[in-house]
RODRENTOR-564095 format. One line per 5 residues: number of its first residue (from 1); for each residue x, y, z of C-alpha. Coordinates in Angstrom, 2 decimals, decimal comma, padded with zeros to 5 digits. Each point is the difference from the previous one (the first is absolute). Layout:
NUM = X Y Z; ...
//
This chain:
1 = 000,00 000,00 000,00; 001,22 003,47 -000,81; -001,90 002,49 002,13; -000,05 003,22 -002,02; -002,61 001,93 001,87
6 = -002,55 001,98 -001,94; 001,49 003,19 -001,30; 003,24 000,04 001,98; 001,93 001,16 -003,01; -002,58 002,75 -000,49
11 = 000,18 000,84 003,68; 003,75 000,35 -000,27; -000,42 002,51 -002,82; -002,63 001,96 001,90; 001,79 000,24 003,30
16 = 001,83 003,29 000,50; 000,39 000,65 -003,67; 002,90 -002,41 -000,20; 001,38 000,31 003,54; -001,14 -003,55 000,66
21 = 001,53 -002,90 -001,81; -001,04 -003,56 -000,53; 002,47 -002,62 001,10; 000,29 -002,97 -002,29; -002,96 -000,76 -002,21
26 = -002,21 002,75 001,38; -001,15 -002,16 002,88; 001,77 001,99 002,74; -000,38 003,76 000,29; 002,43 002,07 002,05
31 = 000,32 003,72 000,60; 002,42 002,56 001,39; -000,54 -000,33 003,78; 000,82 003,67 000,59; -003,13 001,30 -001,68
36 = -003,56 -001,00 -000,75; -000,43 -002,19 -003,08; -003,25 001,72 -001,05; -000,08 003,67 -001,08; -003,29 000,34 001,89
41 = 001,33 -001,69 003,12; 000,21 001,88 003,29; 002,41 -000,13 002,94; -001,28 -001,07 003,43; -002,18 002,65 001,59
46 = 000,70 001,50 003,42; -002,69 -002,30 001,40; 001,68 -003,06 -001,48; 003,33 001,23 001,39; -001,56 000,42 003,45
51 = -001,43 -003,51 -000,11; 003,30 -001,55 -001,12; 001,98 001,88 002,65; -002,49 -001,02 002,67; 000,37 -003,65 -000,97
56 = 003,80 000,27 000,15; -000,36 001,09 003,63; -002,75 -002,38 001,10; 000,88 -003,36 -001,59; 002,57 -002,35 001,62
61 = 002,87 000,68 -002,40; 002,50 -000,74 002,78; -000,92 -003,69 -000,36; 002,64 -001,13 -002,51; -000,45 -003,76 000,41
66 = -001,59 -000,46 -003,43; 003,03 001,60 -001,64; 002,37 -002,19 002,00; -001,96 -003,12 -001,00; -000,25 001,09 -003,64
71 = 003,81 000,30 -000,15; 000,77 -003,13 001,98; 001,51 -002,90 -001,92; 000,95 002,08 -003,06; 002,42 -001,91 -002,21
76 = 000,24 001,91 -003,26; -001,82 002,22 -002,49; 000,32 -000,54 -003,74; 001,90 002,43 -002,18; -003,15 000,59 -002,05
81 = -003,23 001,74 000,99; -001,91 -000,80 -003,17; -001,28 -003,39 -001,10; -000,98 -000,26 -003,65; -002,99 -001,99 -001,21
86 = 000,47 -002,55 -002,75; -002,22 002,19 -002,20; 002,51 002,85 000,22; -001,71 002,33 002,45; 001,19 000,76 003,52
91 = -001,60 -002,55 002,31; 001,34 001,54 003,21; 001,82 003,20 000,92; 000,87 000,39 003,67; 002,16 003,01 -000,82
96 = -003,07 002,02 -000,96; -000,67 000,42 003,73; 003,52 001,07 000,99; -001,26 003,50 000,85; -001,39 -001,53 003,22
101 = 003,52 -000,79 001,20; 001,21 003,61 000,12; 001,39 000,27 003,56; -002,09 002,01 002,44; -002,48 001,12 -002,66
106 = -003,59 000,56 001,12; -002,43 000,15 -002,88; -002,93 002,20 000,88; -002,01 -001,55 -002,84; 000,15 -003,39 001,77
111 = -001,65 -000,90 003,30; 002,98 -000,52 002,37; -001,24 -003,43 001,03; -000,28 -001,02 -003,65; 003,46 001,41 -000,74
116 = 001,36 -002,21 002,79; -001,71 -003,05 -001,50; 001,21 000,91 -003,49; 003,60 000,14 001,23; -000,34 -003,34 001,79
121 = -001,20 -001,51 -003,29; 003,21 001,11 -001,73; 001,78 -003,13 001,24; 001,75 -001,43 -003,05; 002,05 -003,14 -000,23
126 = 000,66 -003,30 001,74; -000,69 -000,43 003,71; 000,54 -002,83 002,46; -003,01 -000,64 002,25; 000,99 -003,17 001,85
131 = 003,78 -000,57 000,02; 000,99 -002,49 -002,65; -003,59 -001,09 -000,76; -002,46 002,71 -001,09; 000,69 002,91 -002,35
136 = -002,03 002,66 -001,78; 000,56 002,10 -003,09; -001,82 003,28 000,57; -000,64 002,96 -002,26; -000,22 -001,98 -003,26
141 = -003,80 000,23 -000,20; -002,96 000,97 002,16; 000,47 -003,16 002,09; 003,00 -001,74 001,51; 001,26 -003,30 -001,35
146 = 001,20 -002,34 002,76; 002,49 -002,85 -000,31; 000,19 -002,83 002,54; 003,21 -002,01 -000,20; -000,78 -003,72 -000,12
151 = 002,35 -002,95 -000,07; 000,50 000,22 -003,76; -001,55 003,23 -001,27; -002,24 003,02 000,48; -003,64 -000,11 001,09
156 = -001,47 003,19 -001,46; -002,84 001,80 001,76; -002,05 002,40 -002,15; 001,86 000,53 -003,30; -001,08 003,61 -000,58
161 = -002,17 001,45 -002,78; 002,07 -000,51 -003,10; 002,30 -002,57 -001,53; 002,75 002,57 -000,49; 000,18 001,31 003,57
166 = -000,23 -003,50 001,49; 002,73 -001,23 -002,34; 002,23 002,94 000,94; -000,53 -000,74 003,71; 000,90 -003,68 -000,42
171 = 003,08 000,88 -002,03; 001,07 002,52 002,63; -000,25 -002,34 002,99; 001,80 -002,71 -001,96; 002,73 002,47 -000,88
176 = 000,51 001,02 003,64; -000,57 -003,28 001,85; 000,84 -002,66 -002,57; -002,18 -001,51 -002,67; -002,68 -002,39 001,24
181 = -002,98 -001,47 -001,87; -003,57 000,88 000,89; -001,45 -003,14 001,59; -003,48 001,33 000,94; -002,19 003,08 -000,33
186 = -002,64 001,21 002,46; -002,79 002,40 -000,93; -001,22 001,55 003,24; -003,17 001,33 -001,58; -001,97 000,74 -003,13
191 = 001,13 003,54 -000,88; 002,15 000,53 -003,07; 003,06 001,49 001,71; 000,44 -003,32 001,81; -000,07 -002,39 -002,94
196 = 000,37 001,96 -003,25; 003,77 -000,39 -000,24; 000,01 -003,78 000,42; 001,36 -000,59 -003,51; 003,07 001,99 000,96
201 = 001,02 -002,54 002,65; -001,24 -003,38 -001,27; -000,65 -001,82 -003,25; -003,55 -001,27 -000,48; 001,31 -003,35 -001,24
206 = 001,74 -000,56 003,35; -003,27 000,76 001,78; -002,05 -002,34 -002,16; 002,56 -002,80 000,37; -000,18 000,28 003,79
211 = 003,59 001,14 000,34; -000,98 003,39 001,45; -003,22 000,14 002,03; -002,07 003,18 000,19; -001,94 000,30 003,25
216 = -002,98 002,30 000,51; -003,00 000,37 002,30; -003,25 -001,74 -000,91; -002,09 001,92 -002,53; 003,04 001,80 -001,38
221 = -000,66 -000,53 -003,71; -003,65 000,96 000,21; 000,66 003,18 001,94; 003,11 001,01 -001,96; -002,35 000,49 -002,96
226 = -003,54 000,40 001,34; 000,68 002,93 002,31; 000,74 002,30 -002,92; -002,06 -001,16 -003,01; -003,59 001,13 000,32
231 = 000,78 003,69 000,60; 003,52 -000,12 -001,42; -000,39 002,88 -002,43; -001,36 002,30 002,68; 002,78 -001,09 002,35
236 = 002,63 000,83 -002,62; -001,39 003,51 -000,40; -000,22 000,58 003,76; 003,62 -001,09 000,38; 000,96 003,24 -001,76
241 = -001,05 001,72 003,22; 000,94 -002,42 002,81; 003,40 -000,82 -001,48; 000,65 003,39 -001,58; 000,74 -001,59 -003,37
246 = 000,51 003,38 -001,72; 001,80 001,76 002,83; 003,71 000,64 -000,55; 002,33 -001,22 002,72; 000,48 003,29 001,76
251 = -000,57 001,68 003,40; -003,04 001,52 -001,71; -001,20 -003,33 -001,36; 000,62 -003,67 000,63; 002,29 -000,68 002,96
256 = -000,95 -003,46 001,23; -002,57 -002,78 -000,13; 000,05 -000,65 003,77; 001,03 -003,68 -000,20; 002,75 000,72 -002,53
261 = 000,98 002,64 -002,52; -002,07 -001,00 -003,02; -000,85 -002,97 -002,21; 002,24 -001,45 -002,68; -000,89 000,31 -003,70
266 = 001,13 -003,34 -001,34; -001,32 -003,41 -000,95; -002,60 -001,29 002,43; -000,36 -003,77 -000,02; -001,66 -002,81 001,92
271 = 000,82 -003,67 000,42; -002,62 -002,12 001,72; 001,03 -001,23 003,46; 000,63 -003,70 000,48; -000,79 -000,13 003,73
276 = -002,81 001,79 001,83; -000,21 000,68 003,72; -003,62 -000,68 000,90; 000,05 -000,60 003,75; 000,16 002,73 002,63
281 = 003,55 -001,10 000,78; 002,25 -002,31 -002,04; 003,59 -001,05 000,69; 002,35 -000,70 -002,92; 003,71 -000,58 -000,34
286 = 001,52 001,10 -003,30; 003,69 -000,39 -000,79; 000,70 -000,49 003,70; -001,94 003,11 001,10; -002,94 -000,57 002,35
291 = -002,94 002,36 -000,54; -003,47 000,27 001,49; -002,55 001,81 -002,14; -002,88 001,92 001,58; -002,95 000,60 -002,30
296 = -001,48 003,49 000,39; -002,79 000,25 -002,61; -001,88 003,25 -000,29; 002,70 002,21 001,49; 002,14 002,08 -002,36
301 = -000,96 -002,37 -002,82; -002,81 -002,54 -000,40; 002,70 -002,70 -000,10; 003,02 000,63 002,23; 002,27 -001,81 002,45
306 = 002,71 000,75 002,54; 002,98 -002,32 000,59; 001,99 -000,86 003,11; 003,50 -001,49 -000,02; 000,17 -001,74 003,41
311 = 003,68 -000,96 -000,21; 000,91 003,60 -000,81; -002,56 001,70 002,26; -000,96 002,14 -002,99; -003,54 001,07 -000,91
316 = -000,97 000,96 -003,55; -002,98 002,35 000,21; -000,82 000,04 -003,74; -001,86 003,31 -000,53; -001,99 -000,29 003,23
321 = 002,53 001,86 002,16; 002,09 002,59 -001,82; 001,17 003,55 000,69; -003,51 001,37 -000,35; -003,63 -000,58 000,83
326 = -001,31 -001,31 -003,27; -003,13 000,56 -002,07; -003,30 -001,27 001,33; -001,35 001,50 -003,20; 002,35 000,37 -002,97
331 = -000,74 003,20 -001,88; 000,66 -001,56 -003,42; -002,86 -002,36 000,85; -000,27 -003,31 001,84; -002,40 -001,69 002,38
336 = 000,06 001,55 003,46; 002,23 -001,99 002,35; -000,70 -001,20 003,51; 002,02 002,02 002,53; -001,15 -002,18 002,89
341 = 001,07 -003,24 -001,71; 003,31 001,63 -000,89; 000,57 000,87 003,64; -000,90 -003,51 001,14; 002,41 -001,66 -002,44
346 = 002,79 002,24 001,28; -001,00 -000,93 003,54; 000,16 -003,71 -000,85; 003,47 000,50 -001,46; 001,07 001,98 003,05
351 = -000,90 -002,77 002,42; 001,11 -002,87 -002,23; 003,29 001,46 -001,25; 000,54 003,47 001,40; 000,77 -001,14 003,52
356 = 003,29 -001,52 -001,21; 000,77 001,63 -003,37; 003,24 001,99 -000,13; -000,46 001,20 -003,58; -003,04 001,26 -001,89
361 = 000,25 000,79 -003,70; -002,60 000,56 -002,69; -000,64 000,52 -003,69; 000,26 003,78 000,45; 001,86 002,40 002,29
366 = 002,82 -001,05 002,31; 000,46 -002,79 002,58; -000,31 000,28 003,78; 002,62 -001,52 002,26; -000,19 -001,38 003,54
371 = -003,00 -001,59 001,68; -001,07 003,13 001,86; -000,04 002,02 -003,19; -001,79 -002,72 -001,97; -002,73 -000,23 002,63
376 = -000,29 003,79 000,21; -000,64 000,42 -003,73; -002,34 -003,00 -000,17; -002,06 001,35 002,90; -000,03 003,52 -001,43
381 = -001,39 -001,13 -003,34; -002,37 -002,50 001,61; -001,40 002,73 002,21; -000,24 002,58 -002,79; -002,11 -002,27 -002,21
386 = -002,12 -001,05 003,00; -000,51 003,60 001,11; -000,89 001,03 -003,53; -002,71 -002,66 -000,19; -001,33 000,38 003,52
391 = 000,01 003,75 000,40; -001,60 000,63 -003,38; -002,83 -002,35 000,96; -000,16 001,56 003,46; -000,61 003,37 -001,62
396 = -002,37 -001,46 -002,59; -002,10 -001,47 002,77; -000,32 003,52 001,39; -001,23 001,37 -003,31; 003,18 001,12 -001,76
401 = -000,51 -000,59 -003,73; 002,26 -000,89 -002,91; 000,01 003,66 -001,05; 001,21 001,08 003,44; 002,24 -002,78 001,27
406 = 003,21 001,17 -001,73; -000,37 003,40 001,68; -000,52 -001,56 003,44; 002,20 -003,10 000,15; 003,48 000,43 001,46
411 = 002,45 -002,56 001,34; 000,93 000,41 003,68; 003,13 001,92 000,95; 001,77 -003,21 001,00; -000,25 -001,23 -003,60
416 = 000,70 003,38 -001,59; 003,38 -000,06 001,74; 000,98 -003,33 -001,57; 001,23 000,10 -003,58; -001,27 -003,53 -000,67
421 = -003,54 001,27 000,56; 000,13 002,71 -002,66; -002,18 -000,48 -003,08; 002,19 000,59 -003,03; -001,48 -002,52 -002,41
426 = -003,38 000,43 001,59; -001,23 003,16 001,70; -002,15 000,55 003,05; -002,46 001,85 -002,21; -000,72 -002,60 -002,65
431 = 000,57 -003,02 002,23; -002,54 001,18 002,56; -002,57 000,50 -002,74; 000,82 -003,47 -001,31; -000,69 -001,70 003,32
436 = -003,37 001,71 000,28; -000,80 -000,86 -003,60; 000,86 -003,66 000,61; -002,60 -000,28 002,74; -002,66 002,57 -000,95
441 = 000,56 000,79 -003,67; 000,18 003,34 -001,78; -003,29 001,50 001,29; 000,11 002,37 002,96; -003,67 -000,52 000,90
446 = -001,21 003,31 -001,42; -002,49 -000,54 -002,87; 001,46 003,08 -001,74; 003,22 -001,95 -000,58; -001,64 -003,32 -000,83
451 = -000,66 000,76 -003,67; 001,97 003,22 -000,56; 000,16 001,93 -003,23; 003,13 -000,45 -002,05; 002,49 002,81 000,75
456 = -000,29 001,47 -003,49; -003,78 000,17 000,42; -000,03 001,56 003,46; 002,94 002,39 -000,43; -001,77 002,59 -002,21
461 = -002,62 000,55 002,69; 002,68 000,57 002,63; 001,81 002,46 -002,27; -003,22 001,87 -000,71; -000,92 000,23 003,67
466 = 003,53 001,18 000,90; -000,31 002,86 -002,44; 002,00 -001,28 -002,93; 003,57 -000,84 -000,87; 001,61 003,35 000,81
471 = -001,29 000,00 003,56; 001,06 -003,60 000,55; 003,49 000,70 -001,32; 000,28 003,11 002,18; -001,07 -001,98 003,07
476 = 002,28 -002,85 -000,98; 002,94 002,41 -000,21; -000,87 001,37 003,46; -000,14 -003,49 001,48; 003,24 -000,95 -001,73
481 = 001,70 003,11 001,37; -001,11 -000,98 003,52; 001,18 -003,59 -000,37; -003,55 -001,38 000,11; 000,80 -002,42 -002,80
486 = -002,74 -002,55 000,55; -002,67 002,69 000,12; 001,40 001,48 -003,19; 000,00 -003,47 -001,55; -003,66 -000,47 000,87
491 = -001,27 002,99 -001,97; 002,55 -000,03 -002,82; -000,72 -003,64 -000,73; -003,67 000,92 -000,53; 001,00 002,76 -002,39
496 = 002,30 -002,24 -002,03; -002,77 -002,57 -000,38; -002,44 002,70 -001,08; 002,48 001,73 -002,32; 002,62 -002,56 -001,02
501 = 001,60 002,40 -002,51; 000,53 002,74 002,60; 003,81 000,11 -000,01; 000,22 002,48 002,87; -002,11 -002,25 002,21
506 = 002,02 -003,08 -000,92; 003,30 001,75 000,66; -001,15 001,23 003,39; -001,30 -003,44 000,95; 003,36 -001,42 -001,12
511 = 001,77 002,46 002,31; -002,19 -001,24 002,85; 000,65 -003,65 -000,79; 003,73 000,67 -000,17; 000,22 001,42 003,52
516 = -002,06 -002,87 001,40; 002,32 -002,42 -001,79; 003,12 001,62 001,44; -001,44 -000,44 003,48; -000,97 -003,67 -000,16
521 = 002,00 -002,72 001,76; -001,37 -002,78 -002,21; 001,46 -000,19 -003,53; -003,34 -001,42 -001,16; -001,71 003,24 001,02
526 = 002,90 002,24 -001,02; 000,19 -001,56 -003,46; -003,77 000,19 -000,45; -000,18 003,72 000,73; 003,15 000,88 -001,96
531 = -001,04 -002,12 -002,98; -003,43 001,63 000,03; 001,67 003,42 000,03; 002,12 -001,04 -002,99; -003,01 -001,15 -002,03
536 = -002,02 003,11 000,84; 002,86 002,17 -001,23; 001,09 -002,03 -003,03; -002,88 -002,31 -000,86; 000,05 -003,75 000,24
541 = 002,56 -001,70 -002,22; -000,68 -001,31 -003,46; 001,84 -002,91 -001,50; 000,29 -003,75 000,19; -001,75 -001,59 002,97
546 = 002,12 -001,93 002,49; 000,62 -003,69 -000,31; 000,16 -001,16 003,58; 000,75 -003,68 -000,41; 001,27 -002,55 -002,48
551 = -000,97 -003,31 -001,57; 000,59 -001,96 003,21; -002,86 001,86 001,66; -002,36 -000,75 -002,88; 000,91 -003,70 000,00
556 = -000,61 -000,13 003,73; -003,52 001,41 -000,37; -002,61 -002,72 000,43; -002,55 -000,55 -002,75; -002,76 000,91 002,42
561 = 001,73 003,25 000,92; 000,38 000,81 -003,71; -003,69 -000,67 -000,63; -000,92 002,16 003,00; 002,13 002,84 -001,36
566 = -001,69 -000,28 -003,42; -003,31 000,58 001,73; 001,38 003,23 001,43; 001,39 001,23 -003,33; -003,27 -000,76 -001,84
571 = -002,10 003,07 -000,83; -003,38 -001,34 001,09; -001,86 002,58 -002,09; 001,24 -001,67 -003,19; -001,51 -003,37 000,90
576 = -003,31 001,17 001,46; -002,66 -002,65 -000,60; 002,49 -002,64 -001,19; -000,33 -003,52 001,42; 002,79 -002,47 -000,74
581 = 001,67 -003,07 001,50; 003,58 -001,04 -000,85; 001,82 -003,10 001,19; 003,76 000,39 000,41; 002,19 -003,12 000,20
586 = 003,78 -000,10 000,56; 000,98 -003,68 -000,33; 003,65 000,26 001,05; -000,91 000,98 003,56; -003,45 -001,57 000,14
591 = -001,91 003,20 000,64; -003,55 000,68 -001,18; -002,11 003,13 000,26; -003,44 001,24 -000,89; 000,07 003,65 -001,04
596 = -003,43 001,61 -000,11; -001,02 003,40 -001,33; -003,32 000,99 001,53; -001,60 003,26 001,17; 003,09 001,93 -001,13
601 = 002,18 -002,00 002,41; 002,73 -002,47 -000,93; 000,27 -002,86 002,49; 001,99 -003,20 000,14; 000,00 -003,20 002,02
606 = 002,87 -002,44 000,22; -000,41 -003,76 -000,24; -003,24 000,05 -001,98; -001,13 -000,26 -003,62; -003,34 001,16 -001,41
611 = -002,03 -002,72 -001,70; -001,05 002,21 -002,92; 002,58 002,76 -000,40; -000,10 002,47 -002,86; 003,72 -000,50 -000,47
616 = 002,73 -002,32 001,31; 003,61 001,21 -000,06; 002,71 -002,61 000,46; 003,72 000,79 000,29; 002,82 -000,83 002,35
621 = 000,66 002,34 002,89; 003,57 000,42 -001,28; -001,42 001,33 -003,29; -002,57 002,14 001,77; 002,92 001,74 001,70
626 = 001,05 001,31 -003,43; -003,38 001,73 -000,25; 000,27 001,25 003,58; 003,42 001,50 -000,70; -001,09 001,55 -003,31
631 = 002,66 -001,91 -001,96; -002,69 -001,84 -001,99; -003,77 -000,02 -000,49; -002,72 -002,57 -000,38; -000,07 000,23 -003,81
636 = 003,70 -000,77 -000,22; -000,34 -002,92 002,39; -002,93 -001,39 -002,00; 002,00 000,29 -003,21; 002,90 -001,83 001,66
641 = -002,31 -002,78 001,18; 000,56 000,90 003,65; -003,53 001,23 000,74; -003,41 -001,30 -000,99; -003,29 001,90 -000,12
646 = -003,16 -002,13 -000,19; -003,34 001,78 -000,35; -001,14 003,57 -000,55; 002,86 002,54 000,01; -002,36 002,98 000,30
651 = 000,11 000,18 003,84; 003,77 -000,11 -000,13; 000,12 002,87 -002,52; -002,46 002,04 002,05; 002,13 -000,49 003,08
656 = 003,17 000,88 -001,89; -001,57 003,24 -001,18; -001,05 000,96 003,52; 003,42 -000,37 001,63; 001,71 003,25 000,98
661 = 003,78 000,49 000,23; 000,75 001,95 003,17; 002,79 002,57 000,16; 000,90 002,17 003,02; -000,64 003,26 -001,84
666 = -002,98 001,29 001,93; -000,07 003,15 002,10; 000,35 -000,17 003,75; -000,25 003,77 000,20; -002,31 002,15 -002,15
671 = 001,50 002,03 -002,81; 003,17 -002,06 -000,32; -000,82 -002,17 -003,01; 002,32 000,67 -002,97; -001,52 001,20 -003,25
676 = 000,80 -003,35 -001,59; -000,11 -002,69 002,68; 001,70 -003,30 -000,63; -002,16 -002,34 -002,02; -000,68 -003,52 001,23
681 = 002,68 -002,42 -001,04; -001,09 -001,97 -003,05; 000,37 -003,68 000,75; -001,93 -003,25 000,12; -003,23 000,86 001,88
686 = 000,19 -003,26 001,95; 003,53 000,73 001,20; 000,22 000,30 003,75; 000,61 003,47 001,38; 003,32 000,25 001,77
691 = -000,44 -000,39 003,75; 000,83 003,11 001,99; 003,31 000,21 001,79; -000,23 -001,11 003,64; 003,53 001,16 000,76
696 = 000,17 001,51 003,46; -003,29 -001,46 001,16
//
């Protein structure tokens, strides 16, 4: 996979009239850190400066233990800071964040707590975690890749996002510690930055022959694909905001991704695991290394597991305990997670392993050393997730609604003073809303918000009642001048929806968003506000839509999941009144389906065949994958004798004509659509849409 995000080359040309430059194939945008990358950009206001200075005085910056632990065990850094993708673009560029390492520099455009986290995530190179046994390569991708030294080779935990970065990490550890073969791979969970680089460390033939096992938690394959298919196109568009896809790496733009610097832009692959951990706890010995796996489904990922090394007294926390409180709700889109279950799984690990563990390491951030420290961080994160769940519901049971909770919920002072309780990947604001939404849904109980008008329909009335655009802009400027940014946002957002071509309103709203972004501790929030400011000022990008995964992901998609996704891409208006029944048979894997078009809905059921179908389609699943990937179509397969159609083809043709190709080229903010938006990609209508990228969870 080559991830050339929509319009990055265009963005590079737009930014600063040439002051920004694209590194590599246009997939990485950097800017002069001494000045704003956007001609319309603003410096931090006096209110932002006051907030940042107040945080520098109030937060526990004297606690340097994280920095000591992040440096501990350092062996070597490579001579290079860029890793090239096989396709020729830059897959990874750690040097693009070097501005963060300027000694003693406080960036007033970055929340001081976030700047601290961003510096901690600058770790780059090979580190020893457990003397002579466990090592990590950090700073080669969003995640860490971990190497456990077995009797004969390396056991690799979480081989990063891309083939190229994982391969570079393996080559680097072999260069420094002596070449050893990879004897096993462990996927801790079903997000792409923990399995996508597998082809950089192991050959699929060795996996299929049984020479190199791949171990994963139960349900891994299903969730690695299913979590990001049905709303994948929308997720890809929303990632522009959460991950700041268009933001240059700059003190005014992208500075960190909370659990790492950024995601790699290389070839994402997937090899199916050969061994699944299905019990709550399972003990295995691989290449002389004893490991106990703890299943933790429904925490940071639907399929996830921790690992304990009893002989080494080392606990692998996967992505359940890292240097941040994570997302209960991921802004790019995902099912809301269970904060209480998350807390309880940490508690189980604490009492089963934490009472004796001397080392705790994870797929992101830095390790913790010594039993007291391990227990401290485990308890801190356990308690933060528990408090989040319990206190939100405590307030909800007293009448606080989903539209109020984020303004009311605060963690106690005892947690605020512990860095491990800070919400960098998550945020108190959106996580608290997520907990309430999980239990009570989106409605606040007021009928006025139960079936609200769309913003573009209600906004003109607000603008009229406020006296028109000029008065709103004048009031917005007053509020901005007083530092009342959220009040200014409230009225200016109405105006922009009512008058999406009002450049003055959009620019002022962008100024508001920018100051809010500067102030936020969470990169997810910072990126969202700064990316919104960019699009309001410059318009959303036009160009080629992102390709977020490769052929491995398509092959791993189940036939049922593909059929379900076709039902989503079907424009029901084009098949109104059509009744049809199709049998689908794939002999090579023994699957059978009934696909029924009825009442403008496309449904399917596995393991059945209709007695009198309108059409029966027979082809091997291996050949169907060519259709799913877009490398072939049904007509070509029929001509090659690889597919057979028996019956009336009319329902098939009607369905084909109703399928829509999704592209992430829709507005998130009014008035930002380019004059000529990107057209849908022309390809086989039955081809599966690329799953969204789950990197970072």
